[in-house]
N, C-alpha and C positions, 0 to 999 in steps of 0.2 A: 857235900861231895867235893866241892872246890877246895876246901881246907884239907881234906884228906889227901887229895891228889898233890897238893903243894908240899905236904910233909913227906912224900915218898922220895926215892932216889931220883936223880936228874934224868936218867935214861927212860925210866917208866913215867916220870912226872910229865915230860913233854908230850908223850903219846896220850896219856890220860887227859891232860888239859886240852889237847886238840879235839879229842872225842867229846869232852865236856862242852867245849864251845860249839861243836857241831850239834850236839843234843839240845843245847839252849836255843840255838838258831831254829832248829826244827820245832821246838816247843813254841817259840814266838810265832813262827809261821802258822802252826796249827791253831794257836789262839786267835790270830787275826782272821784266819779262814773261818773259825767257829763264830766269831763276832759277825763276820760278813753274812754267813748262812743264817745265823739267828736273826739278824736284822732283816734279811730277805724273807725269812719265814714269818716274822712278825708283820712285815709289810704285806705279805701275801694274806696273812690271817686278817689283817685290818681291811684289806681290799675285799676279801671274801665276805667279811661281816658287812661292809658297806654295800656290796652287791646284793647280799641276802636281804638287808633292810630295804634296799631299793626295790627288790622284787616284791617284798611284802607291801611296800607303798604302792607299787604298780598293781598288785593284786587288789588292794583296797580301792584304788582309783578305778580299776576295771570293774569291780563289783558295784561301786557307786555309779559308774557310767551305765552299767547294765541295768541297774534299778531305774535310773532316769530314762533310759531307752524304753524299758517296759512300760513306765508310766506314760511316756509320750505316745507309744504305740496304742495303749489303751484309750487315751484321749482321742487319738486319730480315729480309732474304730468307733468310738461313741459319736464323734462328729460325722463320720460317714453314715452311721445309722440315722442320725437326725436329718441329714441331707436326703437320704432315701425316703424317710417318713414325710418330709416336707414336699418332696417331689410327688409322692403318692397323693398327698392332700391337694396339691396344685392340680394334678390330673383329674381328681374327683371333682374339684371346684369347676374346672374348665368344662367337664362333661355336663355338670349340672347347669352351668351357664348356657351351654349350647341347647340343652333341653328346654330351658326357660325361654330362650330366644325363639325356638321352634314353636313352642306353645303360643307365645305372643304373636308370631307371624300368622299362625292359624286363626287366632282370635281376631286379628286385624282383617284377615281375608273374610272371616265370617261377618264382621261388622260392615265391611265394604259391600259384601254381597247382600246383606240385610238392607243396607242403605239404598243399594241399586233397586231392590225389589219394592221398596217403599216409594220410590219416585214415580 
């Protein structure tokens, strides 16, 4: 286009060359804006990919933590059950011990009474 405009008559040539310079300037501005937007879009895409992978990692970590929490809760429940069972056994043993002590006390009283009657 530039060569064609230069080969024309001087009065038309000046107008066309001015328009040509204006169009080239507009084209360069559009190219730079396109690069800027493409760069911003690629940065945004990279950012989105990073965030998505971060969310996937977070979900994986969350699932892992949830699994550990469930295992810990299960162990806690088992320990609570063992403590309840131990407490029940302790109370039974205490009750048995009290019963034995009462029997021994009665036997002692019987022996002392028998001893007193033999004297």
